[in-house]
C-alpha positions in Angstrom: 36.5 4.7 5.7 32.7 4.3 6.0 30.5 6.1 3.5 27.1 7.8 4.0 25.0 9.6 1.4 22.6 12.4 0.7 20.3 11.4 -2.2 17.7 13.9 -3.2 15.2 13.2 -5.9 14.6 16.2 -8.1 10.9 15.6 -8.6 9.9 18.8 -6.7 11.1 21.4 -4.2 12.8 20.3 -0.9 10.8 21.1 2.3 11.5 20.8 6.1 10.8 17.1 6.0 13.5 16.5 3.5 15.8 18.8 5.4 15.2 16.8 8.6 16.3 13.6 7.0 19.3 15.2 5.3 20.4 16.6 8.7 20.3 13.2 10.3 22.3 11.7 7.4 24.8 14.5 7.6 25.2 14.2 11.4 25.5 10.4 11.3 28.4 10.7 8.9 30.2 13.7 10.4 29.9 12.4 14.0 31.8 9.3 13.0 34.3 10.8 10.5 32.7 9.0 7.6 32.9 10.1 4.0 29.6 11.6 2.7 28.5 11.6 -0.9 25.8 13.5 -2.8 23.9 11.5 -5.4 21.1 12.8 -7.6 18.3 10.2 -8.0 16.7 11.3 -11.2 15.4 8.1 -12.8 11.7 9.0 -12.3 11.8 10.8 -15.6 8.2 11.9 -16.0 8.3 13.7 -12.7 11.9 15.0 -12.8 12.1 18.8 -13.0 15.5 20.3 -14.2 15.2 23.3 -11.9 14.7 21.0 -8.9 18.2 19.5 -9.4 19.9 22.8 -9.0 17.6 23.9 -6.2 18.2 20.8 -4.1 22.0 21.4 -4.2 21.5 25.0 -3.3 19.2 24.2 -0.4 21.6 21.7 1.0 24.5 24.2 0.9 22.2 26.9 2.4 21.4 24.6 5.3 25.1 24.2 6.0 25.3 20.6 4.9 28.5 19.8 2.9 29.6 16.6 1.2 32.9 15.1 0.1 32.0 13.8 -3.4 29.2 14.5 -5.9 27.7 17.6 -7.6 29.3 20.9 -6.7 27.8 24.3 -7.2 29.1 26.4 -10.1 28.1 30.1 -10.8 25.7 29.2 -13.6 23.8 26.9 -11.3 22.3 29.8 -9.4 19.8 30.7 -12.1 16.8 28.3 -12.2 15.7 29.7 -15.5 18.7 28.7 -17.5 17.9 26.6 -20.5 20.7 24.1 -20.3 21.9 21.8 -17.6 23.9 23.6 -14.9 27.7 23.2 -14.9 27.6 21.1 -11.7 25.6 18.4 -13.5 28.4 17.8 -15.9 30.9 17.5 -13.1 28.8 15.0 -11.2 28.1 12.9 -14.3 31.8 12.5 -14.9 32.2 11.2 -11.4 29.2 8.9 -11.6 26.9 10.5 -9.0 23.9 11.1 -11.2 21.7 8.1 -11.8 20.6 8.9 -15.3 24.3 8.7 -16.3 24.7 5.1 -14.9 22.3 3.3 -17.2 24.9 0.9 -18.6 25.8 -0.3 -15.1 22.1 -0.9 -14.2 21.7 -2.8 -17.5 24.6 -5.0 -16.5 23.0 -6.0 -13.2 19.6 -6.3 -14.9 21.1 -8.9 -17.2 22.5 -10.8 -14.2 19.0 -11.0 -12.7 17.5 -12.0 -16.0 20.0 -14.7 -16.7 19.4 -16.1 -13.2 15.6 -16.2 -13.8 15.1 -14.0 -10.8 12.7 -11.9 -12.8 9.8 -12.4 -15.2 7.8 -10.3 -17.7 4.4 -9.0 -16.3 1.6 -7.5 -18.4 -0.6 -6.5 -15.4 -1.5 -2.9 -15.1 -1.7 -1.2 -11.7 -5.5 -1.4 -12.0 -5.3 -5.1 -12.7 -3.1 -5.6 -9.6 -5.3 -3.5 -7.4 -8.5 -5.3 -8.5 -7.0 -8.8 -8.1 -5.3 -8.2 -4.8 -6.8 -10.0 -1.8 -5.4 -7.7 0.8 -5.9 -3.9 1.1 -2.9 -1.6 0.7 -1.9 1.4 2.8 -0.6 4.8 1.9 1.6 5.1 -1.2 2.4 1.4 -1.2 0.8 -0.6 -4.1 -1.4 -3.6 -3.5 0.4 -6.9 -3.0 0.9 -8.5 -6.4 -1.2 -11.6 -6.6 1.2 -13.5 -8.9 -0.9 -13.4 -12.0 2.1 -13.5 -14.3 4.5 -15.4 -12.1 4.2 -18.5 -14.2 6.1 -16.8 -16.9 9.8 -17.2 -17.7 12.3 -14.7 -19.1 12.0 -16.2 -22.6 8.3 -15.5 -22.7 9.1 -11.8 -23.1 9.9 -12.6 -26.8 6.2 -13.3 -27.4 4.9 -10.1 -25.8 4.4 -6.8 -27.6 7.2 -4.3 -27.0 6.4 -2.0 -24.2 3.4 -4.0 -23.0 5.1 -5.4 -19.9 7.4 -4.7 -17.0 9.8 -7.0 -15.2 9.0 -8.3 -11.8 11.4 -9.8 -9.2 10.3 -13.2 -8.0 10.0 -13.4 -4.2 8.6 -16.9 -3.8 12.0 -18.3 -2.8 12.2 -16.0 0.3 10.3 -18.3 2.7 12.2 -17.2 5.8 12.0 -13.7 7.3 14.1 -10.9 6.0 15.0 -8.2 8.4 17.5 -5.8 10.0 18.1 -3.8 13.1 17.1 -0.3 12.2 19.1 2.5 13.9 15.9 4.4 14.6 12.9 2.1 14.0 14.4 -0.9 15.8 14.0 -4.5 14.8 12.3 -5.1 11.4 11.2 -8.5 10.0 8.8 -9.8 7.4 8.4 -12.7 5.0 8.7 -11.0 1.6 6.1 -12.9 -0.5 3.4 -12.5 2.1 4.1 -8.9 3.1 5.0 -7.3 -0.2 4.9 -9.8 -3.0 6.7 -9.7 -6.3 7.8 -6.2 -7.2 8.7 -4.3 -10.3 12.4 -4.2 -11.1 12.5 -2.6 -14.5 10.5 -1.5 -17.6 10.3 -3.7 -20.7 13.4 -2.0 -22.1 15.4 -2.6 -18.9 15.1 0.9 -17.5 15.6 0.2 -13.8 13.2 0.8 -11.0 14.1 2.7 -7.8 14.7 -0.6 -6.0 17.3 -1.8 -8.5 19.1 1.5 -9.0 19.7 2.4 -5.4 21.0 -1.1 -4.6 23.5 -0.9 -7.4 24.5 2.6 -6.5 24.9 2.0 -2.8 27.0 -1.1 -3.5 29.2 0.5 -6.1 29.7 3.7 -4.0 30.5 1.5 -0.9 27.7 3.1 1.1 27.7 1.6 4.6 24.8 3.5 6.1 21.5 4.5 4.4 19.5 7.2 6.2 16.0 8.0 4.7 12.4 8.5 5.5 10.4 5.8 7.2 8.0 5.7 4.3 10.7 3.7 2.6 10.8 0.8 5.1 8.9 -1.4 2.6 11.5 -0.7 0.0 14.2 -1.8 2.3 12.8 -5.4 2.4 12.8 -5.5 -1.4 16.4 -4.1 -1.5 17.6 -6.7 1.0 16.3 -9.4 -1.3 18.3 -7.9 -4.2 21.4 -7.7 -2.0 21.0 -11.3 -1.2 20.6 -12.7 -4.7 23.5 -10.5 -6.0 25.8 -11.7 -3.2 26.4 -8.2 -1.9 26.6 -7.0 1.7 23.8 -4.7 2.7 24.4 -1.4 4.4 23.0 -0.4 7.8 19.7 1.4 7.7 18.1 4.2 9.6 14.6 5.3 8.8 13.7 8.8 10.0 10.0 9.4 11.0 8.2 11.8 8.6 7.3 15.4 9.1 3.5 15.7 8.8 0.9 18.4 8.4 -1.8 19.2 11.0 -4.1 16.6 9.4 -1.6 13.8 10.1 -0.5 13.3 6.5 3.0 13.8 5.3 3.9 17.4 4.6 2.7 18.4 1.1 1.5 21.3 -1.0 -2.0 21.1 0.6 -0.5 22.2 3.9 0.8 25.5 2.3 4.0 26.5 0.7 6.9 25.0 2.6 9.7 25.1 0.0 13.1 25.7 1.5 13.9 27.9 -1.4 11.3 30.4 -0.2 13.1 30.7 3.1 16.5 30.9 1.4 15.5 33.5 -1.1 13.8 35.6 1.6 17.1 35.8 3.5 16.0 33.6 6.4 18.9 32.5 8.6 19.2 28.7 8.0 20.3 28.3 11.6 16.7 29.1 12.6 15.5 26.2 10.6 18.2 23.9 11.9 17.2 24.9 15.4 13.7 23.7 14.9 14.9 20.5 13.2 17.3 19.8 16.1 14.6 20.2 18.7 12.2 17.9 16.7 15.0 15.3 16.6 15.6 15.4 20.4 19.1 16.8 19.9 18.3 20.2 21.6 15.8 21.1 24.4 14.9 24.3 22.6 14.6 25.8 19.1 17.4 28.3 19.4 19.3 29.0 16.2 22.2 26.5 15.7 24.4 25.3 12.8 24.7 21.7 11.8 28.4 21.7 12.9 27.4 22.7 16.5 25.1 19.6 16.7 27.8 17.0 15.9 28.7 16.4 19.5 24.9 16.2 20.4 24.1 13.5 17.9 23.1 10.0 19.1 20.7 7.6 17.4 18.8 6.9 20.7 17.8 10.5 21.0 15.7 10.5 17.8 12.0 9.9 18.4 10.3 7.0 16.6 7.1 9.0 16.1 6.4 11.4 13.3 6.5 15.1 14.0 3.9 17.7 13.1 5.2 20.8 11.3 3.8 23.9 13.1 2.7 26.4 10.4 3.2 29.3 12.8 6.9 28.7 12.9 7.1 29.1 9.1 5.5 32.5 9.4 7.8 33.4 12.3 10.9 32.5 10.2 9.7 34.8 7.4 8.9 37.6 9.7 12.3 37.8 11.3 
């Protein structure tokens, strides 16, 4: 049986943009009878908020999106003010669906990359990289790494001060295009060293980056289809390189266009409060939200209330528009007024 996944990162509250991507992932799995897992991606420790872990699970359940394996809600998880980890966290950790509980596995794969000299220690700061880069960067993507430390080898780390470096993945061997046929965005292709350059794979102590952790997780959990926002298309190239050197088969990918504010930038706090928890706690019918999401995805011709289950027979990849959608603030107000 094929496996899909929902993978929220508890660095903040979930909003309609997150919900839109989760809905597509859910429909893709349920329309094909695939297994669906929930995985908590909590490795960005400085930004992780304990309350956001509980809230993300509650928001998904409120939207009517279920899953087959992963964290399950328990009574104590309903109070965001509790001082201990909610019960569902412990259940998920036992089953291996929380990234922070999988460090030993990441360390194992890190050693594989290190032993193969696929990585090297880098002492460059973000400022160093930005100042040395010859090409401008766009959006949230860092500047292309100019290769300042690429002459180094794994053994050179012994001569560096602890904590003064990170580990970068060496891309110079990827001289032919990497690519995939995206279920939404279409054909994608790029030559990795030129388009993105060497990228960070771990901290000095081996704590993995997002790129390494998700590849290991998706491989171990037998995920065959990854659905996420199209801001992560650059990450997919990096992850395909990791799949290749590790000798693993890559999943299929579908990158959902982002939900943006009226100014054309991705939906954020500056566009006003758009937390799903606000709607949930106000007693808003989640079917109203799903109705707007379905319309924005080309699955329904109107915004009438609908449940996710009612959309399963409507789902098709070729219906989903490739352009971003603007979130109309007036619909938020209308939801709260009902």
